[in-house]
C-alpha positions as CSV (number, residue, x, y, z in Angstrom):
1,X,0.0,0.0,0.0
2,X,2.8,2.4,0.9
3,X,4.8,1.7,-2.3
4,X,1.7,2.2,-4.5
5,X,1.3,5.7,-3.0
6,X,4.9,6.4,-3.7
7,X,4.6,5.3,-7.3
8,X,1.4,7.5,-7.6
9,X,3.3,10.6,-6.3
10,X,6.3,10.0,-8.5
11,X,4.0,9.5,-11.6
12,X,2.1,12.7,-10.8
13,X,5.4,14.6,-10.5
14,X,6.6,13.2,-13.8
15,X,3.3,14.3,-15.5
16,X,3.7,17.8,-14.0
17,X,7.3,18.2,-15.2
18,X,6.4,17.0,-18.7
19,X,3.4,19.3,-18.9
20,X,5.5,22.3,-17.7
21,X,8.2,21.5,-20.2
22,X,5.8,21.4,-23.1
23,X,4.2,24.7,-22.0
24,X,7.6,26.4,-21.8
25,X,8.7,25.0,-25.1
26,X,5.5,26.3,-26.8
27,X,5.9,29.7,-25.2
28,X,9.5,29.9,-26.3
29,X,8.8,28.8,-29.9
30,X,6.2,31.6,-30.5
31,X,7.4,34.1,-33.0
32,X,8.1,37.5,-31.5
33,X,6.8,40.7,-33.1
34,X,3.5,41.7,-34.5
35,X,0.8,39.3,-35.7
36,X,-1.6,40.6,-38.3
37,X,-4.7,38.5,-38.9
38,X,-7.4,39.1,-41.6
39,X,-10.6,37.0,-41.4
40,X,-14.4,37.3,-41.6
41,X,-14.5,39.4,-38.4
42,X,-12.1,42.0,-39.8
43,X,-8.5,42.9,-39.2
44,X,-6.8,42.2,-35.9
45,X,-3.3,43.2,-34.8
46,X,-1.6,41.6,-31.8
47,X,1.8,42.3,-30.3
48,X,3.7,39.3,-29.1
């Protein structure tokens, strides 16, 4: 019973670390500058 809890905690920590790594990687890979989007709703300009 005690080892199952330990495996559960370690597994949860691994999931958190992987999710945080993916989040940071996606944020770092976003292009910097200005994004110009033209669609049905009009023109939108966003600064990254």
